[in-house]
PyMOL Python script that loads the backbone (N, CA, C, O; Angstrom):
from pymol import cmd

cmd.read_pdbstr("""\
ATOM      1  N   UNK A   1     -18.602  95.024 -51.158  1.00  0.00           N
ATOM      2  CA  UNK A   1     -19.209  96.286 -50.420  1.00  0.00           C
ATOM      3  C   UNK A   1     -20.525  96.347 -50.389  1.00  0.00           C
ATOM      4  O   UNK A   1     -21.165  96.667 -49.388  1.00  0.00           O
ATOM      5  N   UNK A   2     -21.036  96.028 -51.545  1.00  0.00           N
ATOM      6  CA  UNK A   2     -22.623  96.057 -51.889  1.00  0.00           C
ATOM      7  C   UNK A   2     -23.268  95.334 -50.663  1.00  0.00           C
ATOM      8  O   UNK A   2     -24.184  95.953 -50.123  1.00  0.00           O
ATOM      9  N   UNK A   3     -22.947  94.180 -50.167  1.00  0.00           N
ATOM     10  CA  UNK A   3     -23.447  93.384 -49.254  1.00  0.00           C
ATOM     11  C   UNK A   3     -22.872  93.268 -47.944  1.00  0.00           C
ATOM     12  O   UNK A   3     -23.196  92.326 -47.221  1.00  0.00           O
ATOM     13  N   UNK A   4     -22.019  94.168 -47.558  1.00  0.00           N
ATOM     14  CA  UNK A   4     -21.168  94.320 -46.272  1.00  0.00           C
ATOM     15  C   UNK A   4     -22.113  94.373 -45.284  1.00  0.00           C
ATOM     16  O   UNK A   4     -21.826  93.567 -44.399  1.00  0.00           O
ATOM     17  N   UNK A   5     -23.134  94.989 -45.056  1.00  0.00           N
ATOM     18  CA  UNK A   5     -23.948  95.143 -44.036  1.00  0.00           C
ATOM     19  C   UNK A   5     -24.743  93.765 -43.779  1.00  0.00           C
ATOM     20  O   UNK A   5     -25.276  93.586 -42.684  1.00  0.00           O
ATOM     21  N   UNK A   6     -24.820  92.787 -44.801  1.00  0.00           N
ATOM     22  CA  UNK A   6     -25.478  91.654 -44.569  1.00  0.00           C
ATOM     23  C   UNK A   6     -24.694  90.631 -44.064  1.00  0.00           C
ATOM     24  O   UNK A   6     -25.193  89.537 -43.801  1.00  0.00           O
ATOM     25  N   UNK A   7     -23.110  90.952 -43.845  1.00  0.00           N
ATOM     26  CA  UNK A   7     -22.285  90.035 -43.349  1.00  0.00           C
ATOM     27  C   UNK A   7     -22.296  89.757 -41.760  1.00  0.00           C
ATOM     28  O   UNK A   7     -22.288  90.658 -40.921  1.00  0.00           O
ATOM     29  N   UNK A   8     -22.314  88.589 -41.514  1.00  0.00           N
ATOM     30  CA  UNK A   8     -22.510  88.576 -39.960  1.00  0.00           C
ATOM     31  C   UNK A   8     -21.326  87.695 -39.379  1.00  0.00           C
ATOM     32  O   UNK A   8     -20.649  86.982 -40.120  1.00  0.00           O
ATOM     33  N   UNK A   9     -21.151  87.769 -38.242  1.00  0.00           N
ATOM     34  CA  UNK A   9     -19.799  87.100 -37.460  1.00  0.00           C
ATOM     35  C   UNK A   9     -20.591  85.747 -36.890  1.00  0.00           C
ATOM     36  O   UNK A   9     -21.759  85.451 -37.143  1.00  0.00           O
ATOM     37  N   UNK A  10     -19.817  85.130 -36.198  1.00  0.00           N
ATOM     38  CA  UNK A  10     -20.336  83.833 -35.763  1.00  0.00           C
ATOM     39  C   UNK A  10     -21.610  83.758 -35.014  1.00  0.00           C
ATOM     40  O   UNK A  10     -22.429  82.849 -35.149  1.00  0.00           O
ATOM     41  N   UNK A  11     -21.739  84.876 -34.131  1.00  0.00           N
ATOM     42  CA  UNK A  11     -22.757  84.901 -33.429  1.00  0.00           C
ATOM     43  C   UNK A  11     -24.010  85.583 -34.034  1.00  0.00           C
ATOM     44  O   UNK A  11     -25.023  85.739 -33.353  1.00  0.00           O
ATOM     45  N   UNK A  12     -23.940  85.912 -35.086  1.00  0.00           N
ATOM     46  CA  UNK A  12     -25.037  86.390 -36.160  1.00  0.00           C
ATOM     47  C   UNK A  12     -25.146  87.771 -36.012  1.00  0.00           C
ATOM     48  O   UNK A  12     -26.197  88.280 -36.401  1.00  0.00           O
ATOM     49  N   UNK A  13     -24.176  88.577 -35.473  1.00  0.00           N
ATOM     50  CA  UNK A  13     -24.172  90.019 -35.332  1.00  0.00           C
ATOM     51  C   UNK A  13     -23.611  90.561 -36.529  1.00  0.00           C
ATOM     52  O   UNK A  13     -22.649  90.006 -37.059  1.00  0.00           O
ATOM     53  N   UNK A  14     -24.187  91.717 -37.056  1.00  0.00           N
ATOM     54  CA  UNK A  14     -23.691  92.212 -38.398  1.00  0.00           C
ATOM     55  C   UNK A  14     -22.124  92.746 -37.924  1.00  0.00           C
ATOM     56  O   UNK A  14     -21.889  93.244 -36.823  1.00  0.00           O
ATOM     57  N   UNK A  15     -21.228  92.553 -38.883  1.00  0.00           N
ATOM     58  CA  UNK A  15     -19.846  92.936 -38.856  1.00  0.00           C
ATOM     59  C   UNK A  15     -19.835  94.499 -39.323  1.00  0.00           C
ATOM     60  O   UNK A  15     -19.005  95.249 -38.808  1.00  0.00           O
ATOM     61  N   UNK A  16     -20.571  94.893 -40.102  1.00  0.00           N
ATOM     62  CA  UNK A  16     -20.627  96.310 -40.598  1.00  0.00           C
ATOM     63  C   UNK A  16     -22.032  96.778 -40.481  1.00  0.00           C
ATOM     64  O   UNK A  16     -23.003  96.160 -40.918  1.00  0.00           O
ATOM     65  N   UNK A  17     -22.069  97.980 -39.822  1.00  0.00           N
ATOM     66  CA  UNK A  17     -23.486  98.568 -39.769  1.00  0.00           C
ATOM     67  C   UNK A  17     -24.147  99.267 -40.929  1.00  0.00           C
ATOM     68  O   UNK A  17     -25.324  99.274 -41.291  1.00  0.00           O
ATOM     69  N   UNK A  18     -22.876  99.958 -41.502  1.00  0.00           N
ATOM     70  CA  UNK A  18     -23.074 100.576 -42.778  1.00  0.00           C
ATOM     71  C   UNK A  18     -21.901 100.858 -43.560  1.00  0.00           C
ATOM     72  O   UNK A  18     -20.830 101.029 -42.978  1.00  0.00           O
ATOM     73  N   UNK A  19     -21.990 100.936 -44.981  1.00  0.00           N
ATOM     74  CA  UNK A  19     -20.867 101.442 -45.799  1.00  0.00           C
ATOM     75  C   UNK A  19     -21.291 102.945 -46.103  1.00  0.00           C
ATOM     76  O   UNK A  19     -22.376 103.298 -46.565  1.00  0.00           O
ATOM     77  N   UNK A  20     -20.350 103.660 -45.794  1.00  0.00           N
ATOM     78  CA  UNK A  20     -20.513 105.088 -46.075  1.00  0.00           C
ATOM     79  C   UNK A  20     -20.151 105.642 -47.373  1.00  0.00           C
ATOM     80  O   UNK A  20     -19.421 104.939 -48.071  1.00  0.00           O
ATOM     81  N   UNK A  21     -20.507 106.711 -47.802  1.00  0.00           N
ATOM     82  CA  UNK A  21     -19.937 107.115 -49.291  1.00  0.00           C
ATOM     83  C   UNK A  21     -18.306 107.711 -49.122  1.00  0.00           C
ATOM     84  O   UNK A  21     -17.612 108.142 -50.043  1.00  0.00           O
ATOM     85  N   UNK A  22     -18.005 107.625 -47.995  1.00  0.00           N
ATOM     86  CA  UNK A  22     -16.608 107.988 -47.774  1.00  0.00           C
ATOM     87  C   UNK A  22     -15.590 106.421 -47.785  1.00  0.00           C
ATOM     88  O   UNK A  22     -14.473 106.302 -48.288  1.00  0.00           O
ATOM     89  N   UNK A  23     -16.313 105.462 -47.143  1.00  0.00           N
ATOM     90  CA  UNK A  23     -15.786 104.207 -47.385  1.00  0.00           C
ATOM     91  C   UNK A  23     -15.623 103.656 -48.915  1.00  0.00           C
ATOM     92  O   UNK A  23     -14.665 103.039 -49.380  1.00  0.00           O
ATOM     93  N   UNK A  24     -16.653 103.995 -49.468  1.00  0.00           N
ATOM     94  CA  UNK A  24     -16.828 103.682 -50.909  1.00  0.00           C
ATOM     95  C   UNK A  24     -15.570 104.435 -51.545  1.00  0.00           C
ATOM     96  O   UNK A  24     -14.680 103.802 -52.113  1.00  0.00           O
ATOM     97  N   UNK A  25     -15.554 105.622 -51.435  1.00  0.00           N
ATOM     98  CA  UNK A  25     -14.491 106.494 -52.119  1.00  0.00           C
ATOM     99  C   UNK A  25     -12.951 105.994 -51.732  1.00  0.00           C
ATOM    100  O   UNK A  25     -12.104 105.795 -52.603  1.00  0.00           O
ATOM    101  N   UNK A  26     -12.675 105.800 -50.168  1.00  0.00           N
ATOM    102  CA  UNK A  26     -11.663 105.249 -49.853  1.00  0.00           C
ATOM    103  C   UNK A  26     -11.324 103.941 -50.700  1.00  0.00           C
ATOM    104  O   UNK A  26     -10.286 103.869 -51.357  1.00  0.00           O
ATOM    105  N   UNK A  27     -12.152 103.032 -50.652  1.00  0.00           N
ATOM    106  CA  UNK A  27     -12.022 101.823 -51.600  1.00  0.00           C
ATOM    107  C   UNK A  27     -11.588 101.815 -53.028  1.00  0.00           C
ATOM    108  O   UNK A  27     -10.872 100.948 -53.530  1.00  0.00           O
ATOM    109  N   UNK A  28     -12.155 103.008 -53.725  1.00  0.00           N
ATOM    110  CA  UNK A  28     -11.850 103.217 -54.841  1.00  0.00           C
ATOM    111  C   UNK A  28     -10.662 103.657 -54.966  1.00  0.00           C
ATOM    112  O   UNK A  28      -9.891 103.108 -55.753  1.00  0.00           O
ATOM    113  N   UNK A  29     -10.255 104.815 -54.156  1.00  0.00           N
ATOM    114  CA  UNK A  29      -8.876 105.371 -54.136  1.00  0.00           C
ATOM    115  C   UNK A  29      -7.941 104.334 -53.933  1.00  0.00           C
ATOM    116  O   UNK A  29      -7.005 104.231 -54.726  1.00  0.00           O
ATOM    117  N   UNK A  30      -8.068 103.484 -52.909  1.00  0.00           N
ATOM    118  CA  UNK A  30      -7.051 102.469 -52.556  1.00  0.00           C
ATOM    119  C   UNK A  30      -6.813 101.597 -53.762  1.00  0.00           C
ATOM    120  O   UNK A  30      -5.673 101.317 -54.133  1.00  0.00           O
ATOM    121  N   UNK A  31      -7.930 101.161 -54.385  1.00  0.00           N
ATOM    122  CA  UNK A  31      -7.707 100.180 -55.684  1.00  0.00           C
ATOM    123  C   UNK A  31      -6.945 100.855 -56.703  1.00  0.00           C
ATOM    124  O   UNK A  31      -6.275 100.200 -57.502  1.00  0.00           O
ATOM    125  N   UNK A  32      -6.993 102.121 -56.739  1.00  0.00           N
ATOM    126  CA  UNK A  32      -6.093 102.905 -57.843  1.00  0.00           C
ATOM    127  C   UNK A  32      -4.802 103.099 -57.560  1.00  0.00           C
ATOM    128  O   UNK A  32      -3.963 103.161 -58.458  1.00  0.00           O
ATOM    129  N   UNK A  33      -4.460 103.233 -56.108  1.00  0.00           N
ATOM    130  CA  UNK A  33      -3.268 103.508 -55.754  1.00  0.00           C
ATOM    131  C   UNK A  33      -2.298 102.341 -55.944  1.00  0.00           C
ATOM    132  O   UNK A  33      -1.083 102.532 -55.987  1.00  0.00           O
ATOM    133  N   UNK A  34      -2.916 100.992 -56.070  1.00  0.00           N
ATOM    134  CA  UNK A  34      -2.067  99.968 -56.281  1.00  0.00           C
ATOM    135  C   UNK A  34      -2.314  99.283 -57.766  1.00  0.00           C
ATOM    136  O   UNK A  34      -2.078  98.107 -58.043  1.00  0.00           O
ATOM    137  N   UNK A  35      -2.793 100.199 -58.572  1.00  0.00           N
ATOM    138  CA  UNK A  35      -2.765  99.806 -60.193  1.00  0.00           C
ATOM    139  C   UNK A  35      -1.321  99.649 -60.569  1.00  0.00           C
ATOM    140  O   UNK A  35      -0.489 100.324 -59.963  1.00  0.00           O
ATOM    141  N   UNK A  36      -0.955  98.833 -61.500  1.00  0.00           N
ATOM    142  CA  UNK A  36       0.159  98.706 -61.959  1.00  0.00           C
ATOM    143  C   UNK A  36       0.926  99.730 -62.488  1.00  0.00           C
ATOM    144  O   UNK A  36       2.156  99.695 -62.441  1.00  0.00           O
ATOM    145  N   UNK A  37       0.233 100.745 -63.046  1.00  0.00           N
ATOM    146  CA  UNK A  37       0.718 102.006 -63.731  1.00  0.00           C
ATOM    147  C   UNK A  37       1.225 102.922 -62.325  1.00  0.00           C
ATOM    148  O   UNK A  37       2.298 103.512 -62.200  1.00  0.00           O
ATOM    149  N   UNK A  38       0.440 102.864 -61.629  1.00  0.00           N
ATOM    150  CA  UNK A  38       0.602 103.756 -60.472  1.00  0.00           C
ATOM    151  C   UNK A  38       1.932 103.261 -59.429  1.00  0.00           C
ATOM    152  O   UNK A  38       2.609 104.019 -58.734  1.00  0.00           O
ATOM    153  N   UNK A  39       2.058 101.939 -59.536  1.00  0.00           N
ATOM    154  CA  UNK A  39       3.453 101.095 -58.859  1.00  0.00           C
ATOM    155  C   UNK A  39       4.334 101.512 -59.726  1.00  0.00           C
ATOM    156  O   UNK A  39       5.176 102.293 -59.281  1.00  0.00           O
ATOM    157  N   UNK A  40       4.415 101.142 -61.163  1.00  0.00           N
ATOM    158  CA  UNK A  40       5.579 101.690 -61.843  1.00  0.00           C
ATOM    159  C   UNK A  40       6.027 103.106 -61.676  1.00  0.00           C
ATOM    160  O   UNK A  40       7.196 103.449 -61.503  1.00  0.00           O
ATOM    161  N   UNK A  41       5.067 103.839 -61.739  1.00  0.00           N
ATOM    162  CA  UNK A  41       5.546 105.405 -61.520  1.00  0.00           C
ATOM    163  C   UNK A  41       5.998 105.729 -60.417  1.00  0.00           C
ATOM    164  O   UNK A  41       6.854 106.611 -60.355  1.00  0.00           O
ATOM    165  N   UNK A  42       5.519 105.079 -59.260  1.00  0.00           N
ATOM    166  CA  UNK A  42       6.182 105.380 -58.010  1.00  0.00           C
ATOM    167  C   UNK A  42       7.549 104.849 -57.885  1.00  0.00           C
ATOM    168  O   UNK A  42       8.342 105.415 -57.134  1.00  0.00           O
ATOM    169  N   UNK A  43       7.885 103.817 -58.554  1.00  0.00           N
ATOM    170  CA  UNK A  43       9.326 102.952 -58.728  1.00  0.00           C
ATOM    171  C   UNK A  43      10.111 103.855 -59.705  1.00  0.00           C
ATOM    172  O   UNK A  43      11.291 103.631 -59.976  1.00  0.00           O
ATOM    173  N   UNK A  44       9.406 104.888 -60.224  1.00  0.00           N
ATOM    174  CA  UNK A  44      10.554 105.677 -61.101  1.00  0.00           C
ATOM    175  C   UNK A  44      10.805 105.049 -62.373  1.00  0.00           C
ATOM    176  O   UNK A  44      11.706 105.389 -63.140  1.00  0.00           O
ATOM    177  N   UNK A  45       9.880 104.009 -62.597  1.00  0.00           N
ATOM    178  CA  UNK A  45      10.111 103.460 -63.982  1.00  0.00           C
ATOM    179  C   UNK A  45       9.034 103.707 -64.907  1.00  0.00           C
ATOM    180  O   UNK A  45       7.921 103.925 -64.430  1.00  0.00           O
ATOM    181  N   UNK A  46       9.198 103.706 -66.191  1.00  0.00           N
ATOM    182  CA  UNK A  46       8.124 103.915 -67.223  1.00  0.00           C
ATOM    183  C   UNK A  46       7.043 103.062 -67.036  1.00  0.00           C
ATOM    184  O   UNK A  46       7.156 101.984 -66.455  1.00  0.00           O
ATOM    185  N   UNK A  47       5.992 103.488 -67.501  1.00  0.00           N
ATOM    186  CA  UNK A  47       4.499 102.690 -67.466  1.00  0.00           C
ATOM    187  C   UNK A  47       4.795 101.785 -68.700  1.00  0.00           C
ATOM    188  O   UNK A  47       5.150 102.243 -69.786  1.00  0.00           O
ATOM    189  N   UNK A  48       4.630 100.555 -68.457  1.00  0.00           N
ATOM    190  CA  UNK A  48       4.668  99.382 -69.561  1.00  0.00           C
ATOM    191  C   UNK A  48       3.665  98.388 -69.162  1.00  0.00           C
ATOM    192  O   UNK A  48       3.746  97.481 -68.333  1.00  0.00           O
ATOM    193  N   UNK A  49       2.329  98.890 -70.224  1.00  0.00           N
ATOM    194  CA  UNK A  49       1.436  97.827 -69.986  1.00  0.00           C
ATOM    195  C   UNK A  49       1.562  96.502 -70.343  1.00  0.00           C
ATOM    196  O   UNK A  49       0.716  95.714 -69.920  1.00  0.00           O
ATOM    197  N   UNK A  50       2.488  96.097 -71.066  1.00  0.00           N
ATOM    198  CA  UNK A  50       2.993  94.814 -71.219  1.00  0.00           C
ATOM    199  C   UNK A  50       3.390  93.996 -69.862  1.00  0.00           C
ATOM    200  O   UNK A  50       3.353  92.766 -69.858  1.00  0.00           O
ATOM    201  N   UNK A  51       3.746  94.699 -68.784  1.00  0.00           N
ATOM    202  CA  UNK A  51       4.149  93.942 -67.778  1.00  0.00           C
ATOM    203  C   UNK A  51       3.221  93.832 -66.476  1.00  0.00           C
ATOM    204  O   UNK A  51       3.472  93.399 -65.351  1.00  0.00           O
ATOM    205  N   UNK A  52       1.882  94.462 -67.118  1.00  0.00           N
ATOM    206  CA  UNK A  52       0.742  94.693 -65.811  1.00  0.00           C
ATOM    207  C   UNK A  52       0.333  93.250 -65.621  1.00  0.00           C
ATOM    208  O   UNK A  52       0.218  92.464 -66.561  1.00  0.00           O
ATOM    209  N   UNK A  53       0.100  92.919 -64.235  1.00  0.00           N
ATOM    210  CA  UNK A  53      -0.536  91.846 -63.903  1.00  0.00           C
ATOM    211  C   UNK A  53      -1.755  91.835 -63.163  1.00  0.00           C
ATOM    212  O   UNK A  53      -2.397  90.802 -62.970  1.00  0.00           O
ATOM    213  N   UNK A  54      -2.157  93.191 -62.661  1.00  0.00           N
ATOM    214  CA  UNK A  54      -3.165  93.274 -61.836  1.00  0.00           C
ATOM    215  C   UNK A  54      -4.166  94.546 -62.370  1.00  0.00           C
ATOM    216  O   UNK A  54      -5.127  94.907 -61.690  1.00  0.00           O
ATOM    217  N   UNK A  55      -3.898  95.035 -63.375  1.00  0.00           N
ATOM    218  CA  UNK A  55      -4.645  96.100 -63.843  1.00  0.00           C
ATOM    219  C   UNK A  55      -4.167  97.591 -63.569  1.00  0.00           C
ATOM    220  O   UNK A  55      -3.552  97.936 -62.560  1.00  0.00           O
ATOM    221  N   UNK A  56      -4.541  98.426 -64.618  1.00  0.00           N
ATOM    222  CA  UNK A  56      -4.092  99.753 -64.276  1.00  0.00           C
ATOM    223  C   UNK A  56      -5.090 100.258 -63.268  1.00  0.00           C
ATOM    224  O   UNK A  56      -6.079  99.596 -62.956  1.00  0.00           O
ATOM    225  N   UNK A  57      -4.794 101.530 -62.727  1.00  0.00           N
ATOM    226  CA  UNK A  57      -5.501 102.342 -61.661  1.00  0.00           C
ATOM    227  C   UNK A  57      -6.708 102.457 -62.273  1.00  0.00           C
ATOM    228  O   UNK A  57      -7.600 102.215 -61.461  1.00  0.00           O
ATOM    229  N   UNK A  58      -7.154 102.744 -63.438  1.00  0.00           N
ATOM    230  CA  UNK A  58      -8.324 103.096 -63.723  1.00  0.00           C
ATOM    231  C   UNK A  58      -9.139 101.791 -64.007  1.00  0.00           C
ATOM    232  O   UNK A  58     -10.365 101.893 -64.016  1.00  0.00           O
ATOM    233  N   UNK A  59      -8.645 100.747 -64.208  1.00  0.00           N
ATOM    234  CA  UNK A  59      -9.315  99.503 -64.540  1.00  0.00           C
ATOM    235  C   UNK A  59      -9.554  99.016 -63.094  1.00  0.00           C
ATOM    236  O   UNK A  59     -10.580  98.359 -62.917  1.00  0.00           O
ATOM    237  N   UNK A  60      -8.836  99.222 -62.148  1.00  0.00           N
ATOM    238  CA  UNK A  60      -9.199  98.785 -60.762  1.00  0.00           C
ATOM    239  C   UNK A  60     -10.200  99.556 -60.185  1.00  0.00           C
ATOM    240  O   UNK A  60     -11.089  99.012 -59.530  1.00  0.00           O
ATOM    241  N   UNK A  61     -10.157 100.944 -60.375  1.00  0.00           N
ATOM    242  CA  UNK A  61     -11.002 101.717 -59.892  1.00  0.00           C
ATOM    243  C   UNK A  61     -12.585 101.072 -60.622  1.00  0.00           C
ATOM    244  O   UNK A  61     -13.613 100.782 -60.010  1.00  0.00           O
ATOM    245  N   UNK A  62     -12.346 101.000 -61.944  1.00  0.00           N
ATOM    246  CA  UNK A  62     -13.676 100.783 -62.583  1.00  0.00           C
ATOM    247  C   UNK A  62     -14.384  99.489 -62.154  1.00  0.00           C
ATOM    248  O   UNK A  62     -15.608  99.365 -62.180  1.00  0.00           O
ATOM    249  N   UNK A  63     -13.525  98.530 -61.754  1.00  0.00           N
ATOM    250  CA  UNK A  63     -14.299  97.243 -61.327  1.00  0.00           C
ATOM    251  C   UNK A  63     -14.492  97.410 -59.826  1.00  0.00           C
ATOM    252  O   UNK A  63     -15.592  97.000 -59.454  1.00  0.00           O
ATOM    253  N   UNK A  64     -13.870  97.804 -59.057  1.00  0.00           N
ATOM    254  CA  UNK A  64     -14.459  98.194 -57.628  1.00  0.00           C
ATOM    255  C   UNK A  64     -15.732  98.995 -57.696  1.00  0.00           C
ATOM    256  O   UNK A  64     -16.613  98.767 -56.867  1.00  0.00           O
ATOM    257  N   UNK A  65     -15.898  99.941 -58.647  1.00  0.00           N
ATOM    258  CA  UNK A  65     -17.291 100.735 -58.599  1.00  0.00           C
ATOM    259  C   UNK A  65     -18.189  99.637 -59.286  1.00  0.00           C
ATOM    260  O   UNK A  65     -19.288  99.475 -58.756  1.00  0.00           O
ATOM    261  N   UNK A  66     -17.897  98.867 -60.367  1.00  0.00           N
ATOM    262  CA  UNK A  66     -18.941  97.810 -60.784  1.00  0.00           C
ATOM    263  C   UNK A  66     -19.289  97.183 -59.669  1.00  0.00           C
ATOM    264  O   UNK A  66     -20.442  97.332 -59.263  1.00  0.00           O
ATOM    265  N   UNK A  67     -18.384  96.371 -58.962  1.00  0.00           N
ATOM    266  CA  UNK A  67     -18.861  95.442 -58.099  1.00  0.00           C
ATOM    267  C   UNK A  67     -19.632  96.010 -57.074  1.00  0.00           C
ATOM    268  O   UNK A  67     -20.538  95.345 -56.573  1.00  0.00           O
ATOM    269  N   UNK A  68     -19.337  97.421 -56.607  1.00  0.00           N
ATOM    270  CA  UNK A  68     -20.255  97.947 -55.375  1.00  0.00           C
ATOM    271  C   UNK A  68     -21.669  98.281 -55.982  1.00  0.00           C
ATOM    272  O   UNK A  68     -22.658  97.929 -55.339  1.00  0.00           O
ATOM    273  N   UNK A  69     -21.830  98.956 -57.212  1.00  0.00           N
ATOM    274  CA  UNK A  69     -23.058  99.325 -57.999  1.00  0.00           C
ATOM    275  C   UNK A  69     -23.910  98.074 -57.948  1.00  0.00           C
ATOM    276  O   UNK A  69     -24.969  98.008 -57.323  1.00  0.00           O
ATOM    277  N   UNK A  70     -23.312  96.968 -58.735  1.00  0.00           N
ATOM    278  CA  UNK A  70     -24.040  95.870 -59.190  1.00  0.00           C
ATOM    279  C   UNK A  70     -24.473  94.894 -57.918  1.00  0.00           C
ATOM    280  O   UNK A  70     -25.594  94.402 -57.784  1.00  0.00           O
ATOM    281  N   UNK A  71     -23.363  94.716 -57.019  1.00  0.00           N
ATOM    282  CA  UNK A  71     -23.507  93.735 -55.998  1.00  0.00           C
ATOM    283  C   UNK A  71     -23.633  92.354 -56.526  1.00  0.00           C
ATOM    284  O   UNK A  71     -24.130  91.494 -55.799  1.00  0.00           O
ATOM    285  N   UNK A  72     -23.193  92.034 -57.834  1.00  0.00           N
ATOM    286  CA  UNK A  72     -23.238  90.834 -58.383  1.00  0.00           C
ATOM    287  C   UNK A  72     -21.671  90.418 -59.122  1.00  0.00           C
ATOM    288  O   UNK A  72     -21.191  90.962 -60.117  1.00  0.00           O
ATOM    289  N   UNK A  73     -21.086  89.343 -58.346  1.00  0.00           N
ATOM    290  CA  UNK A  73     -19.737  88.916 -58.759  1.00  0.00           C
ATOM    291  C   UNK A  73     -19.824  88.705 -60.225  1.00  0.00           C
ATOM    292  O   UNK A  73     -18.780  88.952 -60.828  1.00  0.00           O
ATOM    293  N   UNK A  74     -20.850  88.298 -60.948  1.00  0.00           N
ATOM    294  CA  UNK A  74     -20.759  88.026 -62.314  1.00  0.00           C
ATOM    295  C   UNK A  74     -20.579  89.329 -63.249  1.00  0.00           C
ATOM    296  O   UNK A  74     -20.164  89.331 -64.409  1.00  0.00           O
ATOM    297  N   UNK A  75     -20.949  90.336 -62.548  1.00  0.00           N
ATOM    298  CA  UNK A  75     -20.739  91.485 -63.213  1.00  0.00           C
ATOM    299  C   UNK A  75     -19.281  92.042 -63.451  1.00  0.00           C
ATOM    300  O   UNK A  75     -18.870  92.854 -64.279  1.00  0.00           O
ATOM    301  N   UNK A  76     -18.594  91.296 -62.392  1.00  0.00           N
ATOM    302  CA  UNK A  76     -17.087  91.736 -62.317  1.00  0.00           C
ATOM    303  C   UNK A  76     -16.062  90.648 -63.163  1.00  0.00           C
ATOM    304  O   UNK A  76     -15.004  90.240 -62.683  1.00  0.00           O
ATOM    305  N   UNK A  77     -16.490  90.327 -64.280  1.00  0.00           N
ATOM    306  CA  UNK A  77     -15.771  89.337 -64.996  1.00  0.00           C
ATOM    307  C   UNK A  77     -14.627  90.187 -65.772  1.00  0.00           C
ATOM    308  O   UNK A  77     -14.783  90.557 -66.936  1.00  0.00           O
ATOM    309  N   UNK A  78     -13.531  90.442 -65.056  1.00  0.00           N
ATOM    310  CA  UNK A  78     -12.458  91.494 -65.493  1.00  0.00           C
ATOM    311  C   UNK A  78     -11.708  90.804 -66.830  1.00  0.00           C
ATOM    312  O   UNK A  78     -11.029  91.479 -67.604  1.00  0.00           O
ATOM    313  N   UNK A  79     -11.907  89.497 -66.972  1.00  0.00           N
ATOM    314  CA  UNK A  79     -11.217  89.105 -68.369  1.00  0.00           C
ATOM    315  C   UNK A  79     -12.134  89.007 -69.465  1.00  0.00           C
ATOM    316  O   UNK A  79     -11.551  88.962 -70.549  1.00  0.00           O
ATOM    317  N   UNK A  80     -13.509  88.956 -69.536  1.00  0.00           N
ATOM    318  CA  UNK A  80     -14.350  89.072 -70.497  1.00  0.00           C
ATOM    319  C   UNK A  80     -15.178  90.180 -70.499  1.00  0.00           C
ATOM    320  O   UNK A  80     -15.912  90.395 -71.463  1.00  0.00           O
ATOM    321  N   UNK A  81     -15.146  90.938 -69.495  1.00  0.00           N
ATOM    322  CA  UNK A  81     -16.200  92.186 -69.366  1.00  0.00           C
ATOM    323  C   UNK A  81     -15.538  93.452 -70.073  1.00  0.00           C
ATOM    324  O   UNK A  81     -14.347  93.702 -70.258  1.00  0.00           O
ATOM    325  N   UNK A  82     -16.598  94.121 -70.385  1.00  0.00           N
ATOM    326  CA  UNK A  82     -16.253  95.499 -71.195  1.00  0.00           C
ATOM    327  C   UNK A  82     -15.950  96.423 -70.155  1.00  0.00           C
ATOM    328  O   UNK A  82     -16.733  96.589 -69.220  1.00  0.00           O
ATOM    329  N   UNK A  83     -14.828  97.062 -70.252  1.00  0.00           N
ATOM    330  CA  UNK A  83     -14.443  98.338 -69.322  1.00  0.00           C
ATOM    331  C   UNK A  83     -15.219  99.528 -69.954  1.00  0.00           C
ATOM    332  O   UNK A  83     -15.237  99.728 -71.168  1.00  0.00           O
ATOM    333  N   UNK A  84     -15.889 100.343 -68.994  1.00  0.00           N
ATOM    334  CA  UNK A  84     -16.386 101.461 -69.562  1.00  0.00           C
ATOM    335  C   UNK A  84     -17.217 102.006 -68.561  1.00  0.00           C
ATOM    336  O   UNK A  84     -17.299 101.394 -67.496  1.00  0.00           O
ATOM    337  N   UNK A  85     -17.916 103.167 -68.740  1.00  0.00           N
ATOM    338  CA  UNK A  85     -18.777 104.123 -67.930  1.00  0.00           C
ATOM    339  C   UNK A  85     -19.710 103.261 -67.469  1.00  0.00           C
ATOM    340  O   UNK A  85     -20.620 103.666 -66.746  1.00  0.00           O
TER     341      UNK A  85
END
""", "prot")
cmd.dss("prot")
cmd.show_as("cartoon", "prot")
cmd.util.cbc("prot")
cmd.orient("prot")
């Protein structure tokens, strides 16, 4: 998202004119909605971190936020990076 307005189509036109605060909010909410814990809860199962394959809602929200704020893919090392505020 950090560089979305720099993305061009084949003719050189911007694909996105702007990324609004609402767009960012929606992306963070979408990431959280498909966290392994949220999916397990929605399925009526107990939350079991041992079976997570794509991260918790909180982790997914944190990494979307980190990526957007930094704009640097290297800042999003979800395997080696520290999760925090």
